[in-house]
Structure formats: C-alpha cells, structure tokens
C-alpha positions in Angstrom: 35.4 52.2 33.8 37.4 48.9 33.6 40.6 49.1 31.7 41.4 46.0 29.6 45.0 44.9 30.1 47.0 43.3 27.3 46.5 39.9 29.0 42.7 40.5 29.2 42.5 41.4 25.5 44.6 38.4 24.6 42.3 36.0 26.5 39.2 37.6 24.9 40.6 37.2 21.4 41.5 33.6 22.3 38.0 32.8 23.3 36.6 34.6 20.3 38.8 32.6 18.0 37.7 29.4 19.8 34.1 30.3 19.3 34.6 31.0 15.7 36.4 27.7 15.3 33.5 25.9 16.9 30.8 27.8 14.9 32.7 27.7 11.5 31.8 24.1 10.6 28.2 24.7 11.5 28.1 27.9 9.4 29.7 26.0 6.5 27.1 23.2 6.8 24.2 25.7 6.9 25.6 27.4 3.8 26.2 24.1 2.1 22.6 23.0 3.0 21.3 26.2 1.4 23.4 25.8 -1.7 22.3 22.2 -2.1 18.6 23.1 -1.8 19.0 26.0 -4.3 20.7 23.6 -6.7 17.8 21.1 -6.2 20.2 18.4 -4.9 18.7 15.5 -3.0 15.1 14.8 -2.3 12.1 16.2 -0.3 11.2 13.7 2.5 7.7 15.1 3.0 5.1 12.4 3.0 2.9 14.3 0.5 3.6 16.6 -2.4 1.4 18.7 -4.7 0.0 16.5 -7.4 1.6 17.1 -10.8 -0.7 19.2 -12.9 -3.2 20.0 -10.1 -2.5 22.5 -7.3 -5.7 21.5 -5.5 -4.5 17.9 -4.8 -1.8 16.1 -2.8 -0.2 12.7 -3.6 2.1 10.3 -1.9 5.7 11.6 -2.4 7.7 8.9 -4.3 10.9 10.0 -2.4 9.3 9.7 1.1 10.7 6.1 1.5 14.3 7.2 1.0 14.6 8.2 4.6 14.2 4.6 5.6 16.7 2.9 3.3 20.4 3.0 3.9 21.0 1.8 0.3 18.8 4.0 -2.0 18.8 1.3 -4.7 16.5 -0.7 -2.4 14.1 2.2 -1.8 10.6 1.5 -2.9 7.8 3.7 -4.2 4.0 3.5 -3.6 0.7 4.6 -5.0 -0.2 8.0 -6.4 -3.7 8.4 -5.1 -4.8 12.1 -5.1 -6.7 13.7 -2.3 -7.8 17.3 -1.9 -5.6 19.8 0.0 -8.7 21.3 1.5 -11.0 18.5 2.7 -14.5 19.0 1.4 -17.4 18.7 3.8 -19.0 15.2 3.9 -15.8 13.5 2.6 -14.8 10.1 4.1 -11.0 10.3 4.2 -9.2 7.1 5.1 -5.4 6.5 5.1 -3.9 3.0 4.8 -0.5 2.2 6.4 1.6 -0.9 6.1 3.9 -3.0 3.9 3.8 -5.2 0.8 0.6 -7.0 1.6 -1.0 -3.7 2.4 -0.1 -2.3 -1.0 -1.4 -5.5 -2.7 1.7 -7.3 -3.9 2.0 -8.8 -6.5 -1.1 -7.3 -8.1 -0.9 -3.8 -6.7 -3.6 -1.4 -8.2 -7.0 -3.0 -8.0 -5.8 -6.2 -6.5 -5.0 -4.5 -3.2 -7.5 -4.9 -0.3 -8.1 -1.1 -0.1 -9.2 -1.0 -3.7 -11.7 -3.9 -3.1 -12.9 -1.9 -0.2 -13.1 1.4 -2.2 -15.0 -0.3 -5.0 -17.6 -1.7 -2.6 -18.0 1.6 -0.8 -18.4 3.5 -4.1 -21.1 1.1 -5.3 -23.0 1.1 -2.0 -22.7 4.8 -1.3 -22.5 6.4 -4.8 -23.1 10.0 -3.5 -20.5 9.7 -0.8 -17.2 11.5 -1.3 -14.4 9.0 -0.7 -10.7 9.5 -0.4 -8.9 6.2 0.4 -5.2 6.9 0.3 -2.7 4.0 0.5 0.7 5.0 1.7 2.0 1.5 2.2 5.3 0.3 0.7 7.1 -2.9 0.0 10.2 -3.9 2.1 9.4 -1.6 5.1 8.2 -2.2 8.6 7.0 -0.5 11.8 9.6 2.3 11.5 7.9 3.5 8.3 4.4 3.1 9.7 5.4 5.2 12.7 7.1 7.8 10.6 4.2 8.1 8.2 1.7 8.2 11.0 3.4 11.4 12.3 2.5 13.1 9.1 -0.9 11.4 8.3 -2.3 12.7 11.6 -2.2 16.3 10.2 -4.4 15.5 7.2 -7.8 15.1 8.8 -8.3 11.3 8.5 -11.7 9.9 9.5 -10.0 6.6 9.9 -6.6 4.9 9.6 -6.3 1.2 8.4 -3.1 -0.7 9.3 -1.8 -4.1 8.3 1.9 -4.7 9.2 4.1 -7.1 11.1 5.8 -9.5 8.6 8.8 -7.3 7.8 10.0 -6.5 11.3 13.2 -8.5 10.8 14.1 -7.8 7.2 12.3 -4.7 6.2 14.1 -1.4 6.1 15.8 -0.8 9.4 14.8 -4.2 10.6 17.0 -5.9 13.2 18.1 -8.6 10.8 18.3 -6.5 7.6 21.2 -5.1 5.6 19.6 -1.7 6.4 19.8 -2.2 10.2 21.6 0.2 12.5 22.5 -2.1 15.3 18.9 -2.2 16.6 19.4 1.0 18.5 16.1 2.9 18.4 17.7 6.3 19.4 20.3 6.0 16.7 17.7 5.0 14.1 15.3 7.9 15.0 18.2 10.4 15.0 19.3 9.3 11.6 15.7 9.4 10.3 15.5 13.0 11.5 18.9 13.9 10.0 18.0 12.5 6.5 15.7 15.4 5.8 18.8 17.5 5.4 20.5 17.7 1.9 24.0 17.6 3.5 23.2 14.3 5.1 21.8 13.0 1.9 25.0 14.1 0.1 27.2 12.3 2.6 25.0 9.2 2.4 25.1 9.2 -1.4 28.9 9.4 -1.4 29.2 6.6 1.1 26.7 4.5 -0.9 28.6 5.0 -4.1 31.9 4.1 -2.6 30.3 1.0 -1.0 29.0 -0.1 -4.3 32.4 0.1 -5.9 33.6 -2.7 -3.5 30.4 -4.7 -3.2 28.9 -4.8 -6.7 30.0 -8.3 -7.4 28.5 -9.7 -4.3 25.1 -8.1 -5.1 24.9 -8.9 -8.8 22.1 -11.4 -9.6 20.3 -11.0 -6.3 16.7 -10.0 -5.8 15.6 -7.2 -3.5 14.3 -9.9 -1.1 17.8 -11.3 -0.7 19.6 -8.0 -0.7 17.5 -6.9 2.3 18.5 -9.9 4.4 21.5 -9.4 6.6 21.0 -12.3 9.1 19.6 -15.4 7.5 19.4 -17.3 10.8 17.5 -15.8 13.7 16.7 -18.6 16.2 13.5 -18.4 18.2 14.1 -16.7 21.5 17.5 -15.4 20.5 18.6 -11.8 21.4 18.0 -10.7 17.8 14.6 -12.3 17.8 13.6 -10.5 20.9 15.0 -7.2 19.6 12.6 -7.6 16.6 9.6 -8.1 18.9 10.6 -5.1 21.1 11.1 -3.0 18.0 7.6 -3.8 16.8 6.0 -3.2 20.2 7.8 0.1 20.7 7.0 1.5 17.3 3.4 0.4 17.1 2.7 1.7 20.6 4.0 5.1 19.6 2.0 4.9 16.3 -1.3 4.2 18.1 -0.5 6.8 20.8 -0.2 9.5 18.0 -3.7 8.7 16.7 -5.2 8.3 20.2 -4.1 11.8 21.2 -6.1 13.1 18.2 -9.1 10.8 18.7 -8.7 9.3 15.2 -10.2 5.8 14.8 -7.6 3.2 13.9 -8.4 -0.2 12.5 -5.4 -2.5 12.9 -5.4 -6.0 11.6 -3.5 -9.1 12.9 -1.4 -10.7 10.2 -1.9 -13.9 8.2 0.8 -16.5 7.2 0.6 -19.5 4.9 1.0 -22.4 7.4 -0.1 -25.5 5.6 1.6 -25.1 2.2 4.8 -23.1 3.0 7.6 -25.3 4.3 10.1 -23.5 6.7 13.0 -21.9 4.9 15.8 -22.6 7.4 16.1 -24.8 10.5 16.1 -28.6 11.0 13.8 -28.4 13.9 11.3 -26.3 11.9 11.4 -28.8 9.0 10.8 -31.7 11.4 7.8 -29.9 12.9 6.4 -29.2 9.4 6.8 -32.9 8.4 5.0 -34.0 11.5 2.2 -31.5 10.8 1.8 -32.9 7.3 1.5 -36.4 8.7 -1.1 -35.3 11.2 -3.0 -33.7 8.5 -2.9 -36.9 6.5 -4.3 -38.8 9.4 -7.1 -36.3 9.9 -5.7 -35.0 13.2 -6.3 -31.3 12.3 -5.9 -29.8 15.7 -2.5 -31.5 16.1 -1.6 -30.5 12.5 -2.5 -26.9 13.2 -0.3 -26.7 16.3 2.6 -28.3 14.5 2.3 -26.0 11.5 2.4 -23.0 13.8 5.4 -24.4 15.7 7.2 -25.0 12.4 6.6 -21.4 11.4 7.8 -20.2 14.8 11.0 -22.2 14.5 11.7 -21.1 10.9 15.0 -19.1 11.4 14.6 -17.1 8.1 12.0 -14.8 9.5 9.9 -13.7 6.6 6.7 -14.7 8.4 5.7 -12.8 11.6 6.0 -14.7 14.9 2.9 -15.3 16.9 4.2 -12.6 19.3 3.4 -10.0 16.7 -0.3 -10.9 16.7 -0.3 -10.9 20.5 1.1 -7.4 20.5 -1.5 -6.2 18.0 -4.3 -7.6 20.2 -2.9 -6.1 23.4 -2.4 -2.6 21.8 -5.9 -2.7 20.4 -7.2 -3.2 24.0 -4.9 -0.5 25.3 -6.3 2.4 23.2 -10.0 3.0 23.1 -9.9 4.5 19.6 -8.1 1.4 18.2 -10.1 -1.5 16.9 -8.8 -5.0 16.2 -9.6 -6.3 12.7 -9.4 -10.1 12.9 -8.3 -11.0 9.4 -6.6 -14.1 10.7 -9.8 -15.6 12.0 -11.6 -14.8 8.7 -8.9 -16.5 6.8 -9.0 -19.5 9.1 -12.8 -19.7 8.8 -12.4 -19.8 5.0 -9.7 -22.4 5.0 -9.9 -26.2 5.2 -10.1 -27.2 8.8 -9.1 -23.7 9.9 -5.5 -24.0 8.6 -4.5 -21.3 6.1 -2.8 -22.5 2.9 -2.7 -22.0 -0.8 -6.4 -21.6 -1.2 -6.0 -18.0 0.0 -2.2 -17.4 -0.2 0.3 -17.1 -3.1 3.4 -18.0 -1.1 4.4 -17.4 2.5 2.6 -14.1 3.4 0.8 -12.6 0.4 -2.9 -13.4 -0.3 -4.3 -14.3 -3.7 -7.1 -12.2 -5.2 -9.8 -14.0 -3.2 -7.6 -13.5 -0.1 -7.4 -9.8 -0.7 -11.1 -9.6 -1.3 -11.7 -11.4 2.1 -9.3 -9.0 3.8 -11.3 -6.1 2.5 -14.5 -7.7 3.8 -13.1 -7.9 7.3 -12.1 -4.2 7.3 -15.5 -3.3 5.7 -17.4 -5.0 8.6 -15.1 -3.4 11.2 -15.8 0.0 9.7 -19.5 -0.8 9.8 -19.4 -2.0 13.4 -17.8 1.3 14.5 -20.3 3.5 12.6 -17.8 4.8 10.1 -20.0 3.6 7.3 -23.8 3.0 7.6 -25.0 -0.5 8.4 -27.5 -0.3 5.5 -26.3 0.7 2.1 -28.2 3.5 0.4 -27.9 2.1 -3.1 -29.8 -0.4 -5.2 -26.4 -1.6 -6.4 -25.3 -2.7 -2.9 -22.5 -5.3 -3.0 -22.7 -8.5 -1.0 -19.4 -10.2 -0.7 -20.2 -12.9 -3.4 -21.3 -10.0 -5.7 -18.1 -8.2 -5.0 -16.1 -11.2 -6.1 -18.0 -11.3 -9.4 -18.0 -7.5 -10.0 -14.5 -6.3 -9.0 -12.8 -4.9 -12.1 -9.6 -6.9 -12.2 -8.6 -7.8 -15.7 -6.9 -11.0 -16.9 -3.8 -9.0 -17.4 -3.8 -8.0 -13.7 -4.2 -11.6 -12.5 -1.7 -13.0 -15.0 1.0 -10.4 -14.2 0.6 -11.3 -10.5 0.9 -15.0 -11.3 4.1 -14.4 -13.4 5.7 -12.4 -10.6 5.0 -15.1 -8.0 6.2 -17.8 -10.3 9.4 -15.8 -10.8 9.7 -15.2 -7.1 9.5 -18.9 -6.3 12.2 -19.5 -8.9 14.7 -17.5 -6.8 16.1 -17.3 -3.2 14.9 -18.3 -0.7 12.3 -20.5 -2.4 14.9 -21.8 -4.8 17.9 -22.6 -2.6 20.4 -22.3 -5.5 21.0 -18.8 -4.3 21.1 -17.4 -7.8 18.7 -15.2 -9.7 18.2 -16.7 -13.1 16.0 -13.8 -14.1 12.3 -14.2 -15.3 11.5 -17.1 -17.5 11.2 -16.2 -21.2 7.9 -15.8 -23.0 8.6 -19.3 -24.6 9.0 -20.9 -21.2 5.6 -19.6 -20.0 4.1 -20.2 -23.5 3.0 -16.6 -23.8 0.8 -16.5 -26.9 -2.3 -14.3 -26.5 -2.4 -10.5 -26.4 -3.4 -10.7 -22.7 -0.5 -12.9 -21.8 1.9 -10.7 -23.8 0.8 -7.6 -22.0 0.9 -9.3 -18.6 4.5 -10.4 -19.2 5.5 -6.9 -20.3 3.7 -5.4 -17.2 5.5 -7.9 -14.9 9.0 -7.7 -16.3 9.5 -5.2 -19.0 8.6 -1.9 -17.3 5.4 -1.4 -19.2 3.3 0.9 -17.0 0.0 -0.3 -15.7 -1.9 2.5 -17.4 -0.3 1.7 -20.8 -1.1 -1.9 -20.3 -4.7 -1.1 -19.7 -5.0 1.2 -22.6 -3.5 -1.4 -25.0 -5.8 -4.0 -23.5 -8.8 -1.7 -24.1 -7.8 -1.2 -27.7 -7.5 -5.0 -28.2 -10.9 -5.6 -26.7 -12.4 -2.8 -28.8 -10.9 -4.3 -32.0 -12.3 -7.8 -31.1 -15.6 -6.1 -30.0 -15.4 -7.8 -26.6 -17.3 -4.9 -25.0 -17.8 -6.7 -21.6 -14.1 -7.0 -21.1 -13.5 -3.5 -22.4 -16.0 -2.2 -19.8 -14.0 -4.0 -17.1 -10.8 -2.2 -18.2 -12.6 1.1 -18.1 -14.0 0.3 -14.6 -10.4 -0.5 -13.5 -9.1 2.8 -14.8 -11.9 4.7 -13.0 -10.7 3.2 -9.7 -7.1 4.1 -10.5 -8.0 7.7 -11.5 -11.2 8.6 -9.6 -11.4 12.1 -10.8 -11.2 11.4 -14.6 -14.8 12.3 -15.5 -14.5 11.3 -19.1 -13.6 7.7 -18.1 -16.7 7.4 -15.9 -18.8 8.6 -18.9 -17.1 6.2 -21.3 -17.6 3.3 -18.8 -21.3 4.2 -18.5 -21.7 4.2 -22.3 -20.2 0.8 -22.6 -22.4 -0.6 -19.9 -25.4 1.0 -21.5 -24.5 -0.8 -24.8 -24.4 -4.0 -22.8 -27.8 -3.3 -21.3 -26.3 -3.3 -17.8 -28.4 -0.3 -16.8 -27.8 -0.4 -13.0 -24.1 -0.1 -13.5 -24.5 2.4 -16.2 -26.6 4.6 -13.9 -23.9 4.3 -11.2 -21.1 5.5 -13.6 -23.2 8.3 -15.1 -23.9 9.4 -11.5 -20.2 9.4 -10.7 -19.5 11.6 -13.8 -22.4 13.9 -13.0 -21.4 14.3 -9.3 -18.0 15.4 -10.4 -18.9 17.6 -13.5 -22.7 18.0 -14.0 -23.8 18.6 -17.6 -27.1 18.5 -19.5 -26.0 15.4 -21.4 -25.3 13.5 -18.2 -28.5 14.5 -16.6 -30.4 13.4 -19.8 -28.8 10.0 -19.7 -29.5 9.6 -16.0 -33.2 10.5 -16.0 -33.9 8.4 -19.1 -32.1 5.3 -17.5 -33.8 5.9 -14.1 -37.2 6.1 -15.7 -36.5 2.9 -17.8 -35.6 1.2 -14.6 -38.9 2.4 -13.0 -37.2 4.7 -10.5 -39.0 8.0 -11.1 -38.1 9.5 -7.8 -34.4 9.2 -8.6 -35.0 10.7 -12.0 -36.6 13.9 -10.7 -33.3 15.7 -9.6 -31.7 15.0 -13.0 -34.9 16.2 -14.8 -34.8 19.4 -12.7 -31.1 19.9 -13.7 -31.9 19.2 -17.4 -34.8 21.6 -17.4 -32.7 24.4 -15.7 -29.8 23.8 -18.1 -31.7 22.8 -21.2 -28.9 23.2 -23.8 -30.8 20.6 -25.9 -33.9 22.8 -26.1 -36.1 19.8 -25.3 -39.6 20.1 -23.9 -39.1 18.2 -20.6 -41.9 19.6 -18.6 -44.4 16.9 -19.8 -41.8 14.2 -18.9 -41.5 15.6 -15.4 -45.3 15.8 -15.0 -45.6 12.2 -16.0 -42.8 11.2 -13.6 -44.5 13.0 -10.7 -47.8 11.4 -11.6 -46.2 7.9 -11.6 -44.7 8.6 -8.2 -48.1 9.5 -6.9 -49.7 6.4 -8.5 -47.0 4.0 -7.2 -47.6 5.3 -3.7 -51.3 4.5 -4.1 -50.5 1.1 -5.5 -48.4 0.3 -2.5 -51.6 0.4 -0.4 -53.8 -1.2 -3.0 -51.6 -3.8 -4.8 -54.5 -5.6 -6.4 -55.8 -2.6 -8.3 -55.3 -3.4 -12.0 -56.6 -0.1 -13.2 -53.7 1.6 -11.4 -51.3 -0.7 -13.2 -52.8 0.2 -16.5 -52.7 3.9 -15.6 -49.0 3.7 -14.7 -48.4 1.8 -18.0 -50.1 4.5 -20.0 -48.1 7.3 -18.2 -44.9 5.5 -19.1 -46.1 5.1 -22.7 -47.0 8.8 -22.9 -43.4 9.7 -22.1 -42.1 7.1 -24.6 -40.7 4.7 -22.0 -41.5 1.3 -23.5 -39.6 -0.9 -21.1 -41.3 0.5 -18.0 -44.7 0.6 -19.7 -44.3 -3.1 -20.7 -43.5 -4.0 -17.1 -46.7 -2.6 -15.7 -49.0 -3.9 -18.6 -47.5 -7.3 -18.1 -48.2 -7.2 -14.4 -51.8 -6.2 -15.1 -52.3 -9.1 -17.6 -51.0 -11.7 -15.1 -53.7 -10.8 -12.6 
C-alpha cells in the first residue's frame, strides 16, 4: 500500500484546487443558465412553437430570427401559419424559405407569392389537405435560410420552396451589413449556436444596451434599410464582393445538401431585379452604363440596352440587387442535386416585360414585385410543382384557376394594395432612393389626400400599427353598412386564406357568395367548411347548390350525410332517388344527345325535387331542338 507523503498530498491538493478553479466558471454559467431559464429570461430560438390556444398545431416562432441579428432592435418577425404537429395522411405540406420578396413585401399576407399559390391549389384541389408554411423574413439572407432548413427538414415537408439572394451583402450577418462578424463563417456559426443559451443572450443584451447609449444619436431618423448597411460601397470584384458570393455559395450548398440527404424535393428560384427603371444607387461607372442603356432603349437597340442595364446593375456599389453570380450559383446548385429543381422566375418576368427587360411593369422598386409580379412568380412555382408531379397536371375541380382567372379572383382588397403603395412611396422618400440621408417619416394623410374609408384604413395599416386582421374586420363592417356585398365577400375570402381553419369564416363567405348568386364559389367555400367540420346544415346547403348547378353526382355524398344526420327531420329519400335517376338519365343522354324525351324526363325529375333552375335548363334545351 502506497503511503502519501506530505509533498504528494500537497501536489494532489494543488491539482484539485486548479481543477476546481477551472470548473468553477463553468458551474457558475450552468447555474446562471438554469436560473435565467427558470426566470423566463431571454427567448426560445426554436423555429416553431405550439400555436397559442391550440396544442395540436405549431406556428413560426416570432423570436426565431433573434439568433441572426446582433442588434435585436433590427430583428424581424414573420407569418403565423399553423400546421399540425402530427401530419395527417394525404396532406401536402410545403415550407417556404427566403427573405423580403419571399414573404411578400410590401403587401405581406395575401400579396405574397405563396398565398397566390395556396389560393390556386385550394380552388383546383378543394378536397386536398394543404399546409403551406412561409418562414421567410425581411432583412435576412442565406445564413437564415440555412439555419431554418436544419429545422424544417424534421417536419415532414413534401416540398421546400426557396427564393433568396438579394440580401447577401446587407441582410443579417451579410458581409457588408452592420450585423456582420468579419465574414468568418466559423465565427458566425459558432455564435449562432451559442445564441440559444440565455447566458449569451444576457451578455448580448447588456452589450447592445451599452452600445445604444453611445450610438443613439447616429441612428435616430434612419430606416431599417439604412441601419443594416455597414459598407455603402462594395466595388465589383473587390474582396468584400467576393466574400459575399462565397458566403452565398457555401450556405446554399449546405442548405440543399440537407434536403438532398432526406430526399426532399426543393424548388429554388433564381432572383429578379428591376433593370430598366431602377438607376444605380452608387458609382459613376454604373450611372454611365445606365445612361447608355437608356439611350440604346430610346434608339430601339434592345439587346444592347439589356446588356448595358445588366452591367449598370453589376457595377452599382450599393449592393441591394443580387449580382449575376448569384443566379449562376443557383443554376449550378440545381444541377448538382437531383432533388433540387430550378424555378426560372427570371425568364418568366423577362417574357412578360417589354423587349425582355424587367422594369416597373412588374416591379415596385429595385427588387420587390408588384401584385402582378407576385402572381406571375406563383405561376412559375405552380408549373414547376406540376412538372415534378407534386400536384396533378389536371385539376380535379370545376373551379380550376387559369392564370388570367387567378388574377381576377385572388382576394386582395383595395386596402391591401393601397397599404403596399403607401409603404413603397414612403420607402422611395428615404435613403437610398432619396439621397438626403434623412428619414422624414411617412407623409401625412393630407399629403396623400386620404379621404375614403379604404384609404384611411390603408394608411393606418401601413404606418399606425393597425393589425391586418383589425383592418379587414373594419373594412368588412364598412362594406356591410354600404351593402357592397361583393367587396365584403372578398374580405371574407382574404380572412379564410389568412386563417384556414376558421370554419365559421368559410361558412360566412359561402353565404355571401350565395347571396351574390356566385354558386360555384359558394359550393367551394361550403365544401371547405364541411371538410373541416361537417354538419347537417352544411350538407344541406351543398346538396341543394350542387343539384341547382346540375351536378347530381357531387350532391350524393352530401345527401347521404344529411340523411344519416337528419337533425332537420326532412324527408330526403325522394330527393336522393330523383338525383340517382337523373344521374342514370344523364349517362343515357351522353350516348343519345338528340333524344328530347330524355331531356323532358330529366326536367320533370328536377321539377319533382323542387329544383327550378336545373329543370329550366333541360326544358329550354328540349325546346331549342
């Protein structure tokens, strides 16, 4: 047995004290982390959280963006689109990743391309369960796309849609932004990992508050757009320019690799810029190229003009528009991964623009589409999904939406479009569009001649923190008072898109459309209500409308439900018998279209069930022969 000498014991105690000294700060940090969590300090960085008021659903965490912003005052929030924690069989679940264009700035809500897409899919496949969840944010770039992709992959997506690339220099953690960390990817990724801990959040908050004490005056009166810019001049080909390109390539390669490993289809779009009608912000060379492009356009030399417009954009040293290299990377990565499909939004915009040069006909300013542009963007994604078999090539609904029909039907109110116009007008009144460098604040109601109820609500929505839901409710009340039921129905359709599980709103929308004699759309919204929460009343409305539209085969399931759940104590068996007889007669008529007696028989059957519109249809057909 070894005997410890005094010297040995002394050395052991010394090493023990050293070990304790080393471990003590870590123990303290662990205890502090626990205390901060128990005290609910800081924020949860998870991408999704349980939806308030519904344990069965998840929504985008409004604090998820805070990991990516050094200055929390600049952190942005996104949509709150619920999806089920447990994915139901037959559900088409799509996640959407990207930046401000992806979330639909300046319209947001139903102005965004994914809502145009969702509305079209809902109308064309009314019995399909859809979950299209947009986790895009303004003022972010490929770091956020990569970070969110790491979480999205675990939620059983059937497809992922990506539109990103314009914010690589000035978005959060961009190489030219005030939120940059020296362009060091290892440092950035380490910090992003550390920011999930409350201790790091506490330290960051203290540093931020101290920083604001000394920098408040320099930030006063500046928009977020200006606050995010650290380097206003990034020359083409410079080291900072190249770092931005490398950053995008690295992050997007990692993003697509994540989805490739899981075999998840990805649809990534190239990006679109306003070339013709957006002068360069900074750079004499760029401005010279732009002037030459305008002159070539004036002479009708459109190929030369296009090349000069692109060159002007490339030389613009204030890099709010993605360089051509970004689109090249997107195309190359799409070829690299067999699960990734290029969505050629750029070509679609060029085809819809005069002489193939994108300008104000589709764009609001430098990078954000107008409403027609967002609709076109949705159409390109729609066709890409069709080509890859994610959605059927042939819609299964009588209310199938062609693109022109989509432009007419999409429920975007005048308040939505006006609020977007006000925001853009205000944006262009500030830096960098207005070179004064000062934020004068939004023009007053008098300046914009705000007079109508719609204009007043749009102004409040754009600048006075009126929520979109409150604006829509007030707008509905206004249309109800003025008995403008068509516009009231549009508001209700908009609310249904925003809150796809509010059964009562589908029913209310259907009632309004029925009042307007828009029976096809009324059937659609009654079906949406019935699919979510079947009732005898919904079934009754549906079979009556289907029979009035001469669609007896579609009426049968609702008749069966109404008979089995006959709370109205109605004798529906004769109606069902007549409907089945009409189905048989119509099949016979399909092979003997000249048989007038069949037409009369069908008319009598419809008359027997009390269906005058359908009876009139067939009796009129018989008289015309």
